N, C-alpha and C positions, 0 to 999 in steps of 0.2 A: 448510480456513481457512486466514491468514495468521496466525503470532503477533510478534508486536513485543518483541524483543526489546533490549533496552539490553547492545551490545556492548564489548568493551573495545577499546582504539583500534583504528581498520580493520586488517582482515589479510585483506586482498584479499580477503573473499567467499568464503572455507574454508567459514569457521566456517556464514553464513548460506545458502552454496547460491548466491551472485548475487555479476555482476561489481558492483552499483552501492551504491555507499556508503552505510548505514541511510537515512541524513539523504533521499538522491534518492527509496531505495522508500518510507518513509513518505509522503511526497509522490506518488508515481503511487500508491499504496496509498487516502488520502483524496480525489484525485483521481477512483478507479477507486469508491469511495465513493456520492460526490459525485453524480455520472452514475449510478449507479442508483440513489440515491433521487428524484433527476430520473424517471427512468423511471415509477418506479411511481407518483410524483404523478401523470405523465399517463393514467397507467391509469386509475389512480381515480380522472379528477377527469369522465375520456371517460362 
């Protein structure tokens, strides 16, 4: 799973293995989580 780590000032994503800055990565991660949770709730609601 994805670990959210506090990086020192942005280093071009070498440490994180991602070209995205940490804040954008965290935002994408949260939107994915929200989507997954809504899908789970829809499955439970049926």
